[in-house]
Steps between C-alpha positions, in 0.01 A plus 500: 500500500218684670291337769192680627505377858129566550427213260700235690556350840847539654587135435406535133726803460790306649441208261465728197830672576681170548355342187581812297862471617517152346638354821393192690376535855835368623703745288279793595515406867877487493516852356277642773654291780191284549448128461301342218239411763470864608449604136229235467328630815508857364359389164225285650402773747589285801751759623515875451811685390581851612533813292876512553533161328288624210727804466808276502348283226408807296857626519647163402256451213524862386132568566323818602231478764230764498189549707213663322159609616184466296 
């Protein structure tokens, strides 16, 4: 899976990764040591997650994160 971050908001990227994993918010939250509510906040853009969490998710989901310039 390749996500061009420039095309999405941070909350959308989080949701796309979770949905692509096939896990519920509760299951995904358990894997990243967050509650279902925290996952909902991240996905709705009501709370921001940090880059370290994104790296942890990428490692767990076997994803590669790249930053590209135009």
